[in-house]
C-alpha positions as CSV (number, residue, x, y, z in Angstrom):
1,M,20.0,10.7,-49.6
2,R,17.4,7.9,-49.5
3,K,19.9,5.7,-47.7
4,F,20.5,8.4,-45.1
5,L,16.8,8.8,-44.5
6,F,16.3,5.0,-44.1
7,L,19.1,4.8,-41.6
8,F,17.7,7.8,-39.6
9,V,14.2,6.3,-39.4
10,F,15.5,2.9,-38.5
11,S,17.6,4.3,-35.6
12,L,14.5,6.0,-34.2
13,L,12.5,2.8,-34.3
14,A,15.2,0.6,-33.0
15,F,16.5,2.8,-30.2
16,P,13.7,4.7,-28.4
17,S,14.6,7.5,-26.1
18,C,15.8,6.6,-22.6
19,K,13.2,8.9,-21.1
20,A,10.3,7.0,-22.7
21,A,11.7,3.6,-21.7
22,A,12.1,4.7,-18.1
23,V,8.4,5.1,-17.5
24,P,6.5,1.8,-17.3
25,R,3.1,1.4,-19.0
26,P,0.4,2.3,-16.5
27,D,-1.6,-1.0,-16.6
28,P,-4.9,-1.1,-14.7
29,P,-5.1,-2.9,-11.3
30,R,-5.9,-6.6,-11.3
31,E,-9.2,-7.8,-9.9
32,K,-8.3,-8.5,-6.3
33,S,-10.3,-7.1,-3.3
34,Y,-10.2,-7.0,0.4
35,E,-13.3,-6.3,2.6
36,V,-12.9,-3.7,5.3
37,R,-15.4,-4.7,7.9
38,C,-17.6,-2.2,9.8
39,L,-17.6,-2.8,13.5
40,K,-20.2,-1.2,15.7
41,E,-18.3,-2.0,18.9
42,H,-14.6,-2.7,19.3
43,G,-11.9,-2.3,21.9
44,I,-9.0,-1.4,19.5
45,K,-6.2,0.5,21.2
46,I,-3.3,1.8,19.1
47,D,-0.5,0.5,21.3
48,G,1.4,-2.0,19.1
49,I,-0.1,-5.0,21.0
50,L,-2.3,-7.3,19.0
51,S,-5.3,-8.8,20.8
52,P,-7.7,-11.3,19.3
53,K,-10.5,-9.4,21.0
54,E,-9.6,-6.3,19.1
55,W,-9.0,-7.5,15.6
56,P,-11.5,-10.0,13.9
57,E,-9.7,-13.2,13.0
58,K,-11.6,-13.4,9.6
59,S,-10.3,-10.0,8.6
60,W,-6.6,-10.9,8.6
61,L,-5.1,-10.9,5.2
62,S,-2.1,-13.2,4.8
63,D,-2.0,-13.6,1.0
64,F,1.4,-11.9,0.5
65,A,4.2,-12.9,-1.9
66,Y,7.6,-11.9,-3.3
67,P,6.4,-10.8,-6.8
68,W,10.0,-10.8,-8.1
69,R,11.5,-13.8,-6.3
70,K,11.0,-17.5,-6.4
71,E,10.9,-18.0,-2.6
72,E,8.3,-17.8,0.1
73,P,8.2,-14.5,2.0
74,P,8.3,-14.3,5.8
75,R,5.0,-14.3,7.6
76,T,3.1,-11.1,6.9
77,R,-0.4,-10.3,8.0
78,F,-2.6,-7.2,7.6
79,C,-5.9,-6.3,9.0
80,C,-8.2,-3.2,8.4
81,V,-11.6,-2.4,9.9
82,T,-13.7,0.7,10.5
83,D,-16.2,1.9,13.0
84,G,-17.5,4.7,10.8
85,K,-15.4,7.4,12.4
86,F,-11.9,5.9,12.0
87,I,-10.1,3.4,9.8
88,F,-8.0,1.1,11.9
89,F,-5.2,-1.0,10.5
90,A,-2.5,-3.4,11.8
91,F,0.5,-5.3,10.4
92,E,2.2,-8.3,11.9
93,C,5.6,-9.1,10.4
94,R,8.0,-12.0,11.2
95,D,11.5,-10.6,10.9
96,P,14.4,-11.6,13.2
97,D,16.8,-9.4,11.4
98,L,15.6,-5.8,11.6
99,V,17.1,-2.9,9.6
100,L,15.9,0.3,11.2
101,H,17.2,3.7,12.2
102,G,15.5,4.3,15.6
103,K,12.0,5.6,16.4
104,T,12.8,9.2,15.8
105,P,15.5,9.5,13.1
106,P,16.5,13.1,12.2
107,R,14.5,12.9,8.9
108,E,11.4,10.9,8.2
109,E,12.9,10.0,4.8
110,K,15.2,7.6,6.8
111,V,12.1,5.3,7.1
112,A,12.7,4.4,3.4
113,E,16.2,3.0,4.2
114,G,15.0,0.1,6.3
115,D,12.3,-2.4,7.1
116,R,8.8,-1.0,6.8
117,V,5.2,-1.6,5.9
118,E,3.3,0.5,3.4
119,I,-0.3,1.4,2.5
120,F,-1.2,3.4,-0.7
121,F,-4.6,4.8,-1.7
122,S,-5.7,6.2,-5.0
123,R,-8.8,7.9,-6.4
124,D,-8.5,6.0,-9.7
125,T,-6.2,4.0,-12.0
126,S,-4.6,7.0,-13.6
127,L,-2.6,7.6,-10.3
128,K,-2.9,11.3,-11.2
129,E,-2.9,11.7,-7.4
130,Y,-2.4,9.1,-4.8
131,W,-1.3,9.0,-1.1
132,C,1.3,6.8,0.6
133,V,2.0,5.9,4.2
134,E,5.2,4.0,5.1
135,I,5.8,2.9,8.7
136,G,9.0,1.6,10.2
137,P,9.0,-1.2,12.9
138,A,9.4,1.3,15.7
139,G,6.5,3.4,14.5
140,R,8.3,6.2,12.6
141,V,6.1,7.4,9.7
142,L,7.0,8.6,6.2
143,D,3.8,9.9,4.5
144,Y,3.6,11.7,1.2
145,K,1.3,12.3,-1.8
146,A,2.4,11.4,-5.3
147,S,1.4,11.4,-8.9
148,F,2.4,9.1,-11.8
149,Y,5.2,8.5,-12.4
150,R,7.1,8.8,-9.1
151,K,6.5,12.5,-8.5
152,F,6.6,12.8,-4.7
153,D,5.6,15.5,-2.3
154,D,7.0,14.7,1.1
155,S,5.5,17.8,2.7
156,W,2.1,16.1,2.8
157,D,0.9,14.4,6.0
158,L,-2.2,12.2,6.5
159,P,-4.5,14.2,8.8
160,G,-5.2,12.6,12.1
161,L,-2.9,9.7,11.6
162,E,-2.0,7.9,14.9
163,V,0.6,5.0,14.8
164,E,2.4,2.8,17.2
165,G,5.0,0.2,16.5
166,R,6.6,-2.5,18.7
167,T,9.6,-4.7,17.9
168,C,10.5,-8.1,19.4
169,R,12.9,-10.9,18.9
170,K,10.8,-12.5,16.2
171,G,9.7,-9.3,14.3
172,Y,7.4,-6.4,14.8
173,V,3.8,-5.1,14.9
174,V,2.4,-1.9,13.6
175,E,-1.0,-0.5,14.6
176,G,-2.6,2.7,13.4
177,K,-5.7,4.7,12.7
178,F,-6.9,7.8,10.9
179,P,-10.2,9.5,10.4
180,V,-12.6,8.2,7.7
181,S,-13.2,11.8,6.7
182,A,-9.5,12.3,5.9
183,L,-9.5,9.6,3.2
184,E,-13.0,10.6,2.0
185,N,-11.8,14.1,1.4
186,L,-8.8,12.8,-0.6
187,T,-10.5,10.3,-2.7
188,G,-14.0,11.7,-3.0
189,V,-15.4,8.2,-1.9
190,S,-18.1,7.9,0.7
191,F,-17.1,4.8,2.6
192,L,-20.1,4.6,4.8
193,E,-22.3,4.2,1.7
194,G,-20.5,0.9,0.8
195,R,-18.1,2.4,-1.8
196,A,-14.8,1.0,-2.8
197,V,-11.3,2.5,-3.1
198,L,-8.1,1.5,-4.8
199,A,-5.4,0.5,-2.3
200,G,-2.0,-1.2,-2.2
201,V,-0.6,-3.1,0.8
202,F,3.2,-3.7,0.8
203,R,6.2,-4.6,2.9
204,A,9.9,-3.8,2.4
205,E,11.9,-6.6,3.9
206,F,15.5,-5.6,4.5
207,S,18.2,-7.8,6.0
208,H,21.9,-7.7,6.7
209,S,24.0,-9.8,4.3
210,E,27.5,-11.4,4.8
211,S,29.0,-8.6,2.7
212,S,27.8,-6.1,5.3
213,L,25.5,-4.7,2.6
214,V,21.7,-4.5,3.1
215,E,19.7,-6.9,1.0
216,E,16.3,-5.5,-0.2
217,K,13.3,-7.7,-0.8
218,W,9.8,-6.5,-1.7
219,I,6.6,-8.1,-0.5
220,S,3.1,-7.3,-1.9
221,W,-0.5,-8.4,-1.6
222,I,-0.7,-8.2,-5.4
223,R,1.8,-9.2,-8.1
224,P,2.4,-6.0,-10.1
225,A,2.6,-6.3,-13.9
226,C,6.2,-5.3,-14.2
227,G,9.6,-7.0,-14.5
228,K,11.3,-5.2,-11.6
229,P,10.2,-4.1,-8.1
230,D,7.9,-1.1,-8.4
231,F,4.8,-0.4,-6.3
232,H,4.1,3.0,-7.9
233,I,2.2,1.7,-10.8
234,P,-1.6,1.0,-11.2
235,S,-1.2,-2.8,-11.4
236,A,0.2,-2.8,-7.8
237,F,-3.2,-1.7,-6.5
238,G,-6.2,-3.8,-5.6
239,V,-9.6,-2.8,-4.2
240,F,-10.7,-2.2,-0.6
241,R,-14.4,-2.8,-0.4
242,I,-15.8,-0.9,2.6
243,Q,-18.5,-2.9,4.3
244,K,-21.6,-0.8,4.5
245,A,-23.3,-0.8,7.9
246,R,-26.3,-3.1,7.6
247,K,-29.8,-1.8,8.2
248,R,-32.1,-3.7,10.4
249,G,-33.4,-6.7,8.6
250,E,-30.8,-6.4,5.8
251,S,-28.6,-9.4,5.0
252,K,-25.0,-9.3,3.8
253,K,-26.2,-10.5,0.4
254,D,-28.4,-7.4,0.1
255,Q,-25.5,-5.1,0.4
256,K,-24.0,-3.6,-2.8
257,Y,-20.6,-2.1,-3.5
258,S,-19.7,0.6,-5.9
259,A,-16.4,0.3,-7.7
260,P,-14.0,3.2,-8.0
261,P,-14.6,5.5,-11.0
262,P,-13.2,4.0,-14.2
263,T,-10.4,5.9,-15.9
264,S,-9.1,5.6,-19.4
265,I,-5.4,5.1,-19.5
266,S,-3.2,5.8,-22.5
267,P,0.1,3.8,-23.0
């Protein structure tokens, strides 16, 4: 009898359930931030055409990597600014071998089957509720809300989202905007007061292989703390610090940022 009990307990410890092993530990985001500049005047047009006069050169983020590969990723740049009413964003991706399914595929889920760029936002590190926007090279959008772990609601749409994509021989450009109020309502964060929000910036780099199969590679601004590709975990998120509009006589050093609300996460 004792031998039977010993073997039973040992089997539980040595072979945990598949269900428990399938859900990764929700580690908190690593300390990495990007400053979203506040522009009083701009000439940004959502047309898929990048212009130095529209997007501040110092705001371009190019610190992208293949977190799960030992090679350099293709050129990927991201920029995000605000004028207080809208949040504007742009991607520039080098990709001579596009995998896409047209600008208006029958279902928006088709966006997830090809090249695309992605932006995620979350209220806190629990990912109890977060919001995702994935955009194909031609401007087709797949947006949805989610909760940890990988519980998706494709019926959700980001209010007021406007996007335009353009492809060329060397790759593609995506430009977009959405109301500041839309994200404030979702996250409860007042951006105009210099608050910060958790965000993830990603790229799915698909290419055709010699075997006629599509090769999938994953590019990220942050290296998530997991052994296999997964952007739907807290450690894939960084911090967007929204630059507060400076008052007359106030220097940049005088500005203060408030971090997203802390959340206690259980393993």
